[in-house]
C-alpha positions as CSV (number, residue, x, y, z in Angstrom):
1,M,119.9,137.3,91.2
2,D,119.3,140.7,92.7
3,R,120.9,142.4,95.7
4,I,118.3,141.0,98.0
5,D,119.0,137.4,96.8
6,K,122.7,137.9,97.5
7,I,121.9,139.1,101.1
8,L,119.5,136.1,101.6
9,A,122.2,133.7,100.3
10,Q,124.7,135.1,102.8
11,W,122.2,134.6,105.6
12,R,121.4,131.0,104.5
13,R,125.2,130.4,104.5
14,E,125.7,131.9,107.9
15,R,122.4,131.0,109.6
16,P,120.8,128.1,107.8
17,D,118.5,127.6,110.8
18,L,116.6,130.9,110.0
19,D,113.8,131.2,107.4
20,T,114.6,134.5,105.8
21,T,111.7,134.4,103.3
22,A,110.0,137.4,104.9
23,M,113.3,139.3,105.0
24,G,113.4,139.1,101.2
25,L,109.9,140.4,100.9
26,F,110.5,143.3,103.3
27,G,113.8,144.2,101.7
28,R,112.2,144.4,98.2
29,M,109.2,146.4,99.5
30,R,111.6,148.8,101.3
31,N,113.8,149.3,98.2
32,L,110.8,149.6,95.9
33,T,109.3,152.3,98.2
34,L,112.5,154.2,98.2
35,H,112.7,154.2,94.4
36,L,109.1,155.1,93.9
37,S,109.2,157.9,96.5
38,R,112.3,159.4,94.9
39,E,110.5,159.6,91.5
40,M,107.4,161.1,93.0
41,E,109.4,163.6,95.0
42,K,111.0,164.7,91.7
43,T,107.5,165.4,90.3
44,F,106.4,167.3,93.5
45,A,109.6,169.4,93.3
46,R,108.7,170.6,89.8
47,F,105.8,172.4,91.6
48,D,107.9,173.6,94.6
49,L,106.1,171.0,96.8
50,N,107.2,168.0,98.9
51,S,105.1,165.0,99.6
52,A,103.7,166.4,102.8
53,N,102.5,169.6,101.2
54,F,101.2,167.8,98.1
55,D,99.2,165.5,100.4
56,M,97.6,168.4,102.2
57,L,96.7,170.3,99.1
58,A,95.4,167.0,97.4
59,T,93.3,166.3,100.5
60,L,91.6,169.6,100.2
61,R,91.2,169.3,96.5
62,R,89.6,165.9,96.5
63,S,87.2,166.9,99.4
64,G,85.1,168.7,96.7
65,E,83.7,172.2,96.7
66,P,84.2,174.4,98.7
67,Y,87.6,172.7,99.1
68,T,87.5,173.4,102.8
69,L,88.2,171.2,105.8
70,S,88.8,171.7,109.5
71,P,92.3,171.1,110.8
72,S,91.0,168.0,112.7
73,D,89.4,166.6,109.5
74,L,92.8,167.1,107.8
75,M,94.6,165.5,110.7
76,D,92.3,162.5,110.6
77,T,92.7,162.0,106.8
78,M,96.5,162.6,106.8
79,M,97.3,160.9,110.1
80,V,99.6,163.6,111.5
81,T,99.8,165.3,114.8
82,S,98.3,168.8,115.5
83,G,101.8,170.3,115.7
84,T,102.7,168.9,112.3
85,M,99.4,170.0,110.9
86,T,99.8,173.6,112.2
87,N,103.3,173.8,110.7
88,R,102.0,172.6,107.3
89,I,99.1,175.0,107.3
90,D,101.5,177.9,108.2
91,Q,103.8,177.0,105.3
92,L,101.1,176.7,102.8
93,E,99.3,179.8,104.0
94,K,102.6,181.8,103.7
95,A,102.9,180.6,100.1
96,G,99.3,181.7,99.4
97,L,98.1,178.2,98.6
98,V,95.6,177.9,101.5
99,A,93.7,180.4,103.6
100,R,92.3,180.2,107.2
101,S,88.8,181.4,108.0
102,Q,86.7,181.5,111.1
103,N,84.4,178.4,111.3
104,P,80.9,179.8,111.0
105,N,79.5,176.9,113.1
106,D,82.1,177.2,115.9
107,G,83.7,180.5,116.7
108,R,86.5,178.9,118.6
109,S,87.9,177.1,115.5
110,F,88.8,177.8,111.9
111,L,88.7,176.2,108.5
112,I,91.4,175.7,105.9
113,S,90.5,176.3,102.2
114,L,92.4,176.1,99.0
115,T,93.0,179.5,97.5
116,P,92.6,179.9,93.7
117,K,96.4,179.8,93.5
118,G,96.5,176.6,95.5
119,F,93.7,175.0,93.4
120,E,95.5,175.8,90.2
121,L,98.8,174.4,91.6
122,I,97.3,171.2,93.0
123,D,95.4,170.5,89.8
124,A,98.6,170.7,87.8
125,A,100.6,168.8,90.3
126,V,98.1,165.9,90.6
127,T,98.0,165.6,86.9
128,A,101.8,165.3,86.8
129,H,101.7,162.9,89.8
130,V,99.2,160.6,88.1
131,E,101.4,160.6,84.9
132,T,104.4,159.7,87.1
133,Q,102.6,156.9,88.8
134,A,101.4,155.5,85.4
135,R,105.0,155.6,84.2
136,L,106.3,153.8,87.3
137,V,103.9,150.9,86.8
138,S,104.1,150.8,83.0
139,T,106.6,147.8,83.1
140,L,103.8,145.7,84.6
141,S,101.1,144.2,82.5
142,D,97.4,145.0,83.3
143,E,97.1,141.5,84.9
144,E,100.2,142.0,87.0
145,R,99.0,145.4,88.2
146,M,95.6,144.0,89.2
147,A,97.2,141.0,90.9
148,L,99.7,143.2,92.8
149,D,97.0,145.6,93.8
150,G,94.8,142.7,95.2
151,L,97.7,141.2,97.1
152,L,98.7,144.6,98.6
153,R,95.1,145.4,99.5
154,N,94.7,142.1,101.3
155,Y,98.0,142.4,103.1
156,L,97.3,146.0,104.1
157,A,94.0,145.0,105.6
158,D,95.9,143.2,108.3
159,F,97.1,146.6,109.5
160,E,94.4,149.0,108.5
161,P,90.6,148.5,108.9
162,R,88.6,148.6,105.7
163,S,85.9,151.1,105.4
């Protein structure tokens, strides 16, 4: 019996008329997300990054050469507001990890590119991140990982369109 089972037992005792099955699922998903996020944040911290800055650098890195995107492309990929995006760009630019340049196709806008320092940092950070993620799922068998991935993909499809 885990902590969630104890909570559900209390609700069954106090409100036997309620079906709390979903409450158990959500409680476990929430707790698992907290544990996993903490572990990944530890990895990012080793590179003086947080999850938001890691996400931005990783988005630029996985975009392929020349590792350059417009702020609107970054916003679409990362699903953040323009104010949030500007703040992140400013922080990463100040750290020398990204650079702004004029968009040659539109003089009114600019592009964001990984600097060599940013490229080196994100390559090291993403390697460590993948190792952390592998460690975090290592207690599951290959079959369990595949089953969980399939279940989560199907469930997530109810909220996000597939491309």
